[in-house]
VEXKEMI-504806 format. One record per residue (C-alpha): x, y, z; residue in one letter. Coordinates in steps of 0.02 Angstrom, whole numbers, padded with zeros to 5 digits, always signed. Layout:
<nodes>
XYZA ...
</nodes>
This chain:
<nodes>
+04792+05819+03182X +04782+05600+03178X +04818+05494+03314X +04987+05397+03291X +04974+05227+03208X +05009+05138+03392X +04849+05239+03462X +04755+05191+03327X +04792+05010+03346X +04763+05009+03522X +04619+04891+03572X +04455+04972+03625X +04431+04988+03791X +04319+04840+03859X +04236+04902+04024X +04207+05086+03929X +04037+05019+03837X +03982+04923+04011X +04006+05100+04103X +03900+05191+03989X +03762+05066+03968X +03772+05051+04173X +03779+05246+04181X +03631+05258+04044X +03517+05154+04151X +03561+05238+04318X +03516+05409+04231X +03349+05333+04188X +03312+05304+04370X +03344+05130+04375X +03415+05041+04523X +03562+04953+04442X +03632+04818+04543X +03828+04833+04470X +03922+04664+04489X +04017+04713+04312X +04138+04814+04410X +04314+04770+04484X +04327+04899+04593X +04367+04880+04786X +04199+04943+04878X +04283+04957+05057X +04398+05109+05093X +04554+05102+05151X +04588+05061+05319X +04595+05212+05441X +04789+05174+05517X +04849+05177+05323X +04755+05330+05293X +04818+05415+05452X +05004+05357+05373X +04972+05470+05235X +04905+05613+05307X +05042+05621+05432X +05168+05594+05298X +05091+05735+05164X +05112+05852+05318X +05310+05825+05315X +05381+05947+05205X +05522+05832+05158X +05389+05743+05043X +05335+05883+04941X +05506+05866+04838X +05535+05761+04686X +05530+05566+04728X +05694+05492+04694X +05685+05420+04507X +05672+05229+04561X +05574+05252+04726X +05628+05254+04904X +05709+05125+04992X +05610+05117+05132X +05457+05053+05027X +05567+04931+04949X +05631+04866+05120X +05434+04852+05151X +05415+04758+04994X +05567+04646+05038X +05497+04601+05228X +05323+04585+05161X +05387+04444+05037X +05495+04354+05189X +05338+04347+05297X +05226+04293+05185X +05292+04188+05047X +05462+04144+05144X +05542+04209+04986X +05727+04325+04989X +05712+04479+04891X +05856+04612+04887X +05772+04773+04904X +05913+04864+04807X +05916+04743+04647X +05758+04649+04629X +05619+04777+04665X +05546+04912+04521X +05402+05024+04611X +05254+05057+04485X +05136+05175+04493X +04993+05037+04464X +05015+04858+04413X +04930+04903+04263X +05095+05010+04226X +05192+04879+04236X +05112+04755+04150X +05098+04880+03988X +05265+04923+03990X +05332+04762+04005X +05354+04723+03826X +05442+04885+03782X +05584+04830+03911X +05614+04639+03853X +05559+04623+03662X +05582+04680+03507X +05459+04757+03372X +05399+04575+03291X +05425+04455+03440X +05298+04347+03504X +05226+04336+03683X +05099+04220+03774X +04950+04284+03848X +04803+04211+03928X +04623+04178+03859X +04523+04215+03960X +04619+04357+04037X +04637+04542+04095X +04592+04652+03934X +04729+04766+03969X +04863+04640+03930X +04837+04667+03769X +04881+04865+03773X +05076+04798+03793X +05088+04700+03627X +05029+04852+03515X +05133+04977+03595X +05265+04884+03581X +05246+04823+03382X +05237+04634+03462X +05146+04497+03418X +05040+04370+03550X +04967+04209+03534X +04850+04126+03677X +04831+03995+03806X +04647+03940+03824X +04606+03913+04006X +04472+03785+04010X +04351+03737+04168X +04407+03549+04121X +04590+03614+04164X +04547+03708+04320X +04581+03848+04211X +04760+03834+04198X +04859+03826+04052X +04894+03667+03991X +05085+03690+03912X +05089+03505+03817X +04948+03560+03701X +05036+03731+03648X +05071+03700+03453X +05278+03693+03433X +05280+03840+03336X +05189+03941+03480X +05319+03877+03595X +05470+03902+03487X +05444+04076+03440X +05368+04148+03626X +05504+04250+03728X +05361+04304+03856X +05226+04245+03945X +05089+04314+04065X +05013+04223+04203X +04865+04284+04341X +04830+04191+04479X +04718+04216+04584X +04636+04243+04404X +04525+04377+04350X +04394+04332+04272X +04378+04137+04314X +04427+04158+04500X +04545+04002+04491X +04694+03970+04592X +04868+03895+04531X +04968+03760+04641X +05154+03772+04688X +05169+03624+04570X +05083+03708+04411X +05215+03847+04451X +05352+03736+04457X +05303+03659+04295X +05301+03834+04215X +05465+03853+04281X +05529+03708+04188X +05418+03766+04042X +05518+03920+04041X +05687+03865+04059X +05663+03725+03915X +05600+03867+03790X +05687+04023+03835X +05542+04121+03900X +05512+04262+04024X +05392+04233+04145X +05261+04371+04235X +05158+04340+04355X +05021+04458+04383X +04979+04415+04583X +04837+04574+04590X +04738+04467+04706X +04861+04370+04804X +04809+04412+04972X +04625+04340+04913X +04602+04134+04945X +04463+04039+05017X +04424+03889+05105X +04602+03910+05211X +04710+03909+05056X +04847+04054+05043X +04860+04088+04865X +05044+04043+04805X +05170+04155+04755X +05264+04112+04572X +05429+04153+04674X +05383+04001+04762X +05430+03881+04642X +05608+03833+04630X +05716+03914+04498X +05580+04074+04472X +05687+04212+04501X +05803+04145+04364X +05658+04155+04232X +05532+04302+04279X +05467+04426+04412X +05289+04454+04479X +05186+04593+04498X +05094+04637+04654X +04984+04762+04683X +04905+04870+04852X +04744+04896+04751X +04661+04732+04819X +04738+04692+04977X +04741+04842+05047X +04583+04928+04958X +04715+05059+04898X +04657+05058+04711X +04667+05231+04694X +04825+05268+04773X +04901+05192+04608X +05043+05096+04705X +05120+04925+04658X +05288+04836+04644X +05363+04700+04523X +05501+04586+04602X +05612+04443+04552X +05733+04438+04421X +05861+04588+04443X +05871+04603+04252X +05702+04622+04211X +05685+04726+04367X +05853+04827+04307X +05730+04837+04116X +05591+04903+04205X +05674+05047+04298X +05799+05109+04146X +05629+05118+04057X +05534+05215+04202X +05687+05321+04225X +05629+05404+04052X +05447+05392+04101X +05421+05452+04272X +05488+05519+04428X +05424+05383+04528X +05259+05395+04651X +05242+05552+04775X +05349+05504+04926X +05206+05508+05064X +05116+05385+04947X +05271+05258+04964X +05279+05297+05179X +05104+05255+05173X +05122+05105+05070X +05277+05061+05178X +05177+05049+05319X +05031+04975+05276X +05159+04805+05211X +05257+04813+05369X +05109+04848+05486X +04967+04745+05578X +04889+04635+05439X +04707+04603+05520X +04618+04716+05410X +04691+04596+05256X +04619+04442+05341X +04455+04541+05364X +04435+04597+05199X +04489+04419+05123X +04329+04354+05275X +04219+04493+05177X +04241+04423+05002X +04231+04240+05048X +04071+04263+05138X +04014+04356+04990X +04052+04218+04875X +03980+04101+04991X +03819+04205+04971X +03825+04200+04783X +03858+04034+04756X +03724+03975+04894X +03609+04089+04795X +03616+04047+04620X +03613+03859+04661X +03459+03883+04743X +03376+03946+04584X +03448+03802+04485X +03618+03909+04425X +03735+03780+04429X +03912+03868+04473X +04069+03847+04522X +04133+03935+04683X +04275+04026+04642X +04432+03975+04732X +04516+04164+04749X +04503+04343+04691X +04338+04443+04724X +04259+04382+04547X +04160+04242+04512X +04150+04150+04321X +03969+04096+04309X +03907+03999+04157X +03780+04066+04033X +03628+03971+04010X +03566+03895+03860X +03498+04006+03709X +03610+04153+03748X +03791+04223+03712X +03880+04301+03834X +03847+04467+03762X +03656+04430+03735X +03638+04391+03904X +03736+04504+04000X +03640+04633+03894X +03482+04550+03967X +03525+04549+04140X +03527+04737+04138X +03387+04776+04015X +03262+04662+04118X +03341+04632+04292X +03436+04798+04318X +03588+04697+04349X +03742+04751+04283X +03875+04591+04255X +04050+04595+04121X +04011+04495+03956X +04137+04352+03958X +04178+04374+03785X +04270+04540+03836X +04419+04440+03916X +04447+04343+03749X +04371+04203+03633X +04374+04059+03772X +04271+04186+03875X +04120+04142+03791X +03982+04059+03868X +04021+04153+04039X +03998+04309+04126X +04111+04378+04263X +04015+04442+04428X +04111+04556+04558X +04079+04520+04733X +04103+04685+04765X +03927+04746+04827X +03864+04691+05027X +03776+04517+05029X +03600+04579+05034X +03632+04660+04861X +03692+04502+04802X +03542+04412+04855X +03420+04539+04794X +03522+04518+04626X +03496+04329+04618X +03316+04375+04667X +03279+04464+04522X +03358+04345+04414X +03264+04224+04467X +03101+04302+04427X +03162+04296+04229X +03131+04111+04251X +03271+04067+04161X +03345+03933+04274X +03156+03841+04308X +03199+03701+04186X +03345+03669+04271X +03260+03655+04432X +03142+03524+04361X +03297+03434+04287X +03367+03425+04470X +03204+03390+04547X +03186+03241+04434X 
</nodes>
């Protein structure tokens, strides 16, 4: 039996190759420091786990869930957005429950586009953004995210034809892979741009809790008129270390939310009710665990940046997320440098070109190991002697 045409067209899973290389090295008995992953390394807070245990013990949660999710969770989402961002969300019509944000991001083009339509994707960007266009039979153009623009798209530089044909746009701040953050001024411009060109906006707010240097990341829905043009996806994976629980939600424009819910009526019977109850508890309960986690990532970021600068690696400190976007030294492509670090230093990183054409010249490093392992990774890279010339330049 042959795969369907759509499945044959799906992009190769970028991280599969990296995982294979890392697993091969580990199987050979090598002590690999894996900085290429995006999987939170700490457990879900105990009080949330306990809430799940109690909910799972209740026979009422063993039945089929409501198709569009439990009102208890939707109300918790509404409470969360009001408390954290002063944004009013109608729990009945402006929330869609998702089995992970990836599900929503991949299925959204099926909800609002027709075959042959165009959408805009960030470059570099989360590789799974590419799956939705294939499944929906739509095309996409890319928006370059350049360091000189603080990794924000410059709408003025997009060709007129691209702006004219685009019907959907994805954004993601704090950004994966660059660690950049967006301002309310940028989101206000985005709303205006979307209205002028009749473009639906999707903001992937997966790292919304992870801002550094005292700057809280901005929600797209805080921009005036945002709900008129788009929605925001939020996941509990990063905020509460609940990656394996697969629980997220979309909030915002009620027509888009209805479209998501309608599609999901035909695909899913929502999430295990006990998971929904525990997720509601996580959103409503004491948030000190979130601040503790954010502080851990900021401390790890500081260690990475300080150590990299010490060896002459001129890096830019990320403002959010749990990733750092580091320039590749002269003489290497992104893939060559990634392979070199794994082969010669047993340090695994994600090659920047895997995130798009404009990811070339960078690698992505995850802040998902303890500080001492980050220090050890930089010491191993230092021993390769790659950055000695850079140190000499600074000393001169």
